[in-house]
C-alpha positions in Angstrom: -3.7 -25.3 -4.3 -4.1 -23.5 -0.9 -5.9 -20.2 -0.9 -3.5 -17.3 -0.8 -4.8 -13.9 0.2 -4.2 -10.6 -1.7 -4.2 -7.9 1.0 -4.7 -4.3 0.0 -4.2 -0.9 1.7 -7.2 1.3 2.4 -6.6 5.0 3.2 -10.2 5.9 3.0 -13.6 4.3 2.1 -13.3 5.0 -1.6 -9.9 3.4 -1.8 -11.2 0.4 0.2 -14.0 -0.1 -2.3 -11.7 0.3 -5.2 -9.2 -2.3 -3.8 -12.0 -4.8 -3.3 -13.5 -4.1 -6.7 -10.1 -4.7 -8.4 -9.6 -8.0 -6.7 -8.3 -7.7 -3.2 -9.4 -10.6 -0.9 -9.0 -8.3 2.2 -8.0 -4.8 3.1 -6.4 -3.2 6.1 -7.3 0.2 7.6 -7.5 2.1 10.8 -8.7 5.1 12.6 -6.0 7.8 13.2 -5.7 7.5 17.0 -4.2 4.0 17.2 -3.0 3.5 13.6 0.3 4.1 12.0 -1.4 6.5 9.5 -2.5 9.7 11.3 -2.4 12.6 8.8 -3.4 11.0 5.6 -6.3 8.9 6.9 -10.0 9.7 6.4 -11.4 6.8 8.5 -13.5 7.1 11.6 -15.6 4.4 13.2 -18.8 5.0 11.2 -16.8 4.8 7.9 -15.0 1.7 9.1 -18.4 0.1 9.9 -19.6 1.0 6.4 -16.4 -0.5 4.9 -16.7 -3.7 6.9 -20.3 -4.2 5.8 -19.4 -3.6 2.2 -16.5 -6.1 2.3 -18.5 -8.7 4.2 -21.3 -8.5 1.6 -18.6 -9.5 -1.0 -17.3 -12.3 1.2 -14.1 -10.4 1.9 -12.3 -9.3 5.0 -11.2 -6.1 6.8 -8.3 -6.0 9.2 -8.0 -3.0 11.6 -4.6 -1.6 12.5 -4.1 -0.8 16.2 -0.3 -0.9 15.7 1.2 2.2 17.3 3.8 1.8 20.0 1.7 3.1 22.8 2.7 5.5 25.6 0.8 5.6 28.9 -1.6 8.3 27.6 -2.8 6.0 24.8 -3.9 3.4 27.3 -6.5 5.7 28.9 -9.0 5.3 26.0 -7.8 1.9 24.7 -10.3 -0.4 26.3 -13.2 1.7 25.1 -11.8 1.9 21.6 -11.3 -1.9 21.4 -14.9 -2.5 22.6 -16.1 -0.1 19.9 -14.1 -2.0 17.3 -15.6 -5.3 18.5 -19.1 -3.9 17.8 -18.0 -3.2 14.2 -17.1 -6.9 13.7 -13.7 -6.7 11.9 -12.0 -9.9 10.9 -8.7 -9.2 12.8 -6.8 -6.6 14.7 -3.2 -5.8 13.7 -1.0 -5.1 16.7 2.7 -4.4 17.5 2.7 -3.3 21.1 2.6 -6.1 23.8 0.6 -3.8 26.1 -2.1 -3.3 23.5 -2.1 -7.0 22.8 -2.7 -7.6 26.5 -5.6 -5.2 26.7 -7.2 -6.8 23.6 -7.0 -10.3 25.2 -8.7 -8.9 28.4 -11.6 -7.0 26.8 -12.1 -9.0 23.6 -10.5 -12.5 24.1 -12.1 -13.9 20.9 -10.5 -11.3 18.6 -8.2 -12.6 15.9 -4.8 -10.9 16.3 -2.2 -10.3 13.6 1.3 -9.2 14.6 2.3 -6.0 12.8 5.6 -5.8 10.8 6.5 -3.1 13.2 7.2 -5.7 15.8 10.2 -6.9 13.8 9.5 -10.6 13.8 12.4 -12.1 11.8 13.0 -15.5 13.3 11.1 -18.7 14.2 11.6 -18.4 17.9 9.9 -14.9 17.9 7.1 -16.3 15.7 6.6 -19.2 18.2 6.6 -16.7 21.1 4.0 -14.5 19.6 1.8 -17.4 18.6 1.9 -18.5 22.3 0.6 -15.0 23.2 -2.5 -15.5 21.1 -1.3 -14.2 17.7 -2.8 -16.1 14.8 -0.8 -14.4 12.0 2.7 -12.8 11.9 3.4 -10.1 9.4 7.1 -10.7 8.9 9.7 -7.9 9.1 10.7 -6.7 5.6 14.3 -7.8 6.4 13.6 -11.5 6.3 15.0 -13.6 3.4 13.2 -16.3 1.4 15.2 -19.0 3.1 14.3 -17.5 6.6 10.6 -17.6 5.6 10.9 -21.3 4.7 12.6 -22.1 8.1 10.0 -20.1 10.1 7.2 -21.9 8.4 8.8 -25.3 8.9 9.5 -24.6 12.6 6.2 -23.0 13.4 3.7 -24.3 10.8 0.7 -23.5 13.1 1.2 -19.7 12.7 0.1 -17.9 9.5 2.8 -15.9 7.7 2.2 -12.7 5.8 4.7 -10.5 4.0 4.9 -7.3 2.0 5.3 -7.8 -1.8 4.9 -4.2 -3.1 5.3 -0.6 -2.0 7.5 1.9 -0.2 10.5 0.6 1.8 11.6 2.3 5.0 15.3 3.2 5.3 15.1 2.2 9.0 14.6 -1.3 10.5 11.0 -2.3 9.9 9.9 1.3 10.3 11.5 2.0 13.6 12.8 5.5 12.6 13.7 8.5 14.7 14.3 11.1 11.9 10.7 12.4 11.6 10.6 12.9 15.4 14.0 14.6 15.4 13.3 17.0 12.5 9.6 17.7 12.8 8.5 16.4 16.2 6.2 13.9 14.5 6.8 10.3 15.5 6.9 7.6 12.9 6.1 5.1 15.6 2.9 6.9 16.5 1.7 7.0 12.9 2.8 10.5 12.0 6.0 10.0 9.8 6.9 13.0 7.5 9.3 10.7 5.5 12.5 12.7 6.0 14.3 9.8 4.3 12.8 11.1 1.0 14.2 14.6 1.4 17.1 16.1 -0.5 20.2 16.4 1.7 23.6 18.1 1.4 26.1 16.2 3.5 29.4 17.4 5.0 32.5 15.8 6.4 34.0 17.5 9.4 37.7 16.9 10.5 37.9 17.0 14.3 40.9 19.4 14.4 39.4 21.8 11.8 35.7 22.1 12.9 35.1 25.2 10.7 36.4 23.6 7.5 33.5 21.5 6.2 34.0 19.3 3.2 30.7 19.0 1.3 29.8 15.5 -0.1 27.4 15.7 -3.0 25.8 13.2 -5.4 25.3 16.0 -7.9 24.6 19.8 -7.9 21.1 19.2 -6.3 22.3 17.4 -3.2 21.5 13.7 -2.6 18.8 11.3 -1.6 21.1 9.1 0.5 18.3 7.4 2.5 15.7 7.1 -0.3 15.0 3.4 -0.9 13.6 2.1 -4.1 10.1 0.6 -3.9 9.6 -3.1 -3.2 8.3 -5.1 -6.1 8.0 -8.9 -5.9 5.4 -9.5 -8.6 7.8 -11.9 -10.3 8.4 -14.0 -7.2 4.9 -14.7 -5.8 5.2 -18.5 -6.4 8.4 -18.7 -4.4 6.8 -16.8 -1.5 3.8 -19.0 -1.6 5.9 -22.2 -1.7 7.9 -20.9 1.2 4.7 -20.7 3.4 3.3 -17.2 2.9 -0.5 -17.2 3.0 -1.1 -13.4 2.6 0.6 -11.1 0.1 0.5 -7.5 1.3 0.5 -4.3 -0.7 1.8 -1.1 1.0 0.1 2.2 0.3 -2.6 3.6 2.6 -1.4 7.1 1.7 -1.2 6.4 -2.0 -3.7 7.5 -4.6 -6.9 5.8 -5.6 -5.3 5.0 -9.0 -2.2 3.5 -7.4 -4.4 1.1 -5.3 -6.6 0.0 -8.2 -3.8 -0.4 -10.7 -1.5 -2.3 -8.3 -4.1 -4.6 -7.0 -5.3 -5.3 -10.6 -1.8 -6.4 -11.6 -1.1 -8.5 -8.6 -4.6 -10.1 -8.8 -3.7 -11.3 -12.4 -0.3 -12.5 -11.3 -1.7 -14.4 -8.3 -4.5 -16.0 -10.4 -1.9 -17.2 -12.9 0.7 -18.2 -10.4 1.8 -21.4 -12.3 1.1 -20.1 -15.8 2.8 -16.7 -16.3 5.7 -16.5 -18.8 8.7 -14.2 -18.5 7.0 -12.1 -21.2 3.9 -11.7 -19.0 5.9 -10.9 -15.9 7.6 -8.1 -17.9 4.2 -6.8 -18.9 3.2 -6.7 -15.2 6.3 -4.7 -14.4 5.6 -2.3 -17.3 2.1 -1.6 -16.1 3.3 -1.2 -12.5 5.7 1.5 -13.7 2.6 3.5 -14.9 2.0 4.5 -11.3 4.4 6.9 -9.6 7.4 4.9 -8.1 11.0 5.2 -7.0 12.2 2.4 -9.2 11.9 -1.2 -8.0 13.9 -3.4 -5.7 13.5 -7.0 -4.5 14.2 -5.8 -1.0 15.9 -8.3 1.4 14.1 -11.4 0.1 17.2 -12.7 -1.8 19.7 -10.9 0.5 20.6 -7.4 1.5 22.6 -6.7 -1.7 19.3 -6.7 -3.6 17.9 -3.7 -1.6 18.8 -0.7 -3.6 18.5 3.1 -3.1 17.1 5.8 -5.3 19.8 8.4 -4.8 19.5 10.7 -7.8 15.9 11.9 -7.3 12.9 11.3 -5.0 11.0 9.4 -7.8 11.3 7.9 -11.2 9.9 9.9 -14.1 6.4 8.5 -14.9 5.0 8.9 -18.4 1.4 8.3 -17.3 -1.0 10.4 -15.2 -4.2 9.4 -13.5 -6.9 11.4 -15.2 -10.3 10.0 -14.4 -12.6 7.3 -13.1 -15.7 5.9 -14.9 -18.9 6.5 -12.8 -21.4 5.0 -15.4 -21.9 4.1 -19.0 -25.0 5.6 -20.6 -26.1 6.3 -24.2 -22.8 5.0 -25.7 -20.8 7.4 -23.5 -18.4 6.9 -20.6 -19.3 9.3 -17.8 -15.9 10.0 -16.2 -15.1 11.9 -13.0 -12.1 13.9 -13.9 -8.9 13.8 -11.8 -6.0 16.1 -12.7 -6.6 17.0 -16.4 -7.9 15.5 -19.7 -7.6 16.8 -23.3 -9.1 16.0 -26.7 -6.5 13.9 -28.6 -5.0 12.4 -25.4 -3.9 8.8 -25.6 -5.5 7.1 -22.7 -5.7 3.6 -21.1 -8.7 2.3 -19.2 -7.7 0.0 -16.4 -10.8 -2.4 -16.1 -11.4 -4.6 -13.1 -10.8 -8.3 -13.9 -10.3 -7.5 -17.6 -7.7 -6.4 -20.2 -6.7 -2.8 -20.2 -8.3 -0.8 -23.0 -6.3 1.7 -25.0 -8.0 4.5 -26.9 -7.7 8.1 -28.1 -10.0 10.8 -26.7 -11.4 12.1 -30.0 -14.4 14.0 -28.5 -15.2 15.3 -25.1 -18.5 16.7 -23.7 -19.4 18.4 -20.4 -22.3 17.4 -18.2 -24.8 19.3 -20.4 -23.5 17.5 -23.5 -21.7 20.5 -24.9 -18.5 19.8 -26.8 -15.3 20.8 -25.0 -11.6 20.5 -25.7 -10.3 20.0 -22.1 -11.4 19.2 -18.6 -9.8 19.6 -15.2 -10.3 17.9 -11.8 -12.0 19.4 -8.8 -15.6 20.0 -7.8 -16.5 16.5 -8.9 -16.4 17.4 -12.6 -18.0 14.8 -14.9 -17.3 14.6 -18.6 -18.7 12.3 -21.3 -16.6 10.4 -23.8 -18.1 8.5 -26.7 -17.2 4.8 -26.5 -18.8 1.8 -28.3 -18.3 -0.7 -25.4 -19.7 -0.6 -21.9 -17.1 -0.5 -19.1 -18.0 -1.0 -15.5 -18.2 1.7 -12.9 -14.9 2.1 -11.1 -12.7 1.7 -14.3 -9.7 3.9 -14.0 -8.3 6.1 -16.7 -4.7 7.3 -17.2 -3.3 9.6 -19.9 0.1 9.6 -21.6 2.0 12.7 -20.7 
């Protein structure tokens, strides 16, 4: 069987290391200036260098996003930025703008180039065109169907195909949205989207001859979330995508939490490793565990046709019965040393998400602070470490969630 890559988001260095620890083959990240993640992005060039070195030591890859739609002002520092990236030795650059692609080919002609989903590649002629411009891999628009993927692969077999399989869906066409710029003067196409599609709206109908008589249209008493798409989830359809020609399965979520990244990658790693073995019962188990991260409900997107792409119109998110509460930093003297996130209480029912292993369920019967004094609760912040008795060693990086 051909190697299929599991590609993870990395919003910061810690999330990058978590994604790789939990089974990602590659990660994608970018510095704010030229990436479509500006505000929630803790990367700079030194941190990208550290991340690349960490990944390469594991035999894994790092792709750098340079995928804004550039204006003239962005070109002033672009050559210098590309040369600095070249010095870091990333495995590929992800690009959407033809002008940026042209500059990369001039100053770093050996660079491997991947076409961003922002470029809206949804047909085989476009894939062929981009390949002729030097693009090795096309990240397909989210709007393509499974049958279209098959045809693109058959017509242009020399180009690698990548697609999103999990994460937030944009209400606009492959992310080309003007709402954020209109409402907040922050452009989604320059990496600064404020996600107005997730906001609560009250909508009105205006009859042209009666401009002062507005008829309010409501979903309920709270307004509506008329542009709020459910989240993409294709964990049950990976084999179909691979058979269609996809070589890289991409998870969305550079702005998501450390726990979201680890939990999601852990599940998709299992699903990909058992591509030809999973039963329907196992696939339901994957879905059940994916719902233990915050989500908006799940949709299959456009992969089987537009009628499968559903909206979450009654609220911004689904209610989630689990909360990320900690991460194991070490195991010592029959105790798990846990860095607390959010909150944790004695008698909590918790689950430990272990890299490359079964999830461990347990009850927190005793809790100790860093001086080994018995406590009844702990709260996140200031890197608080608590100790929990446990008879089995678990690796550093194991994630803990509590039932709420």
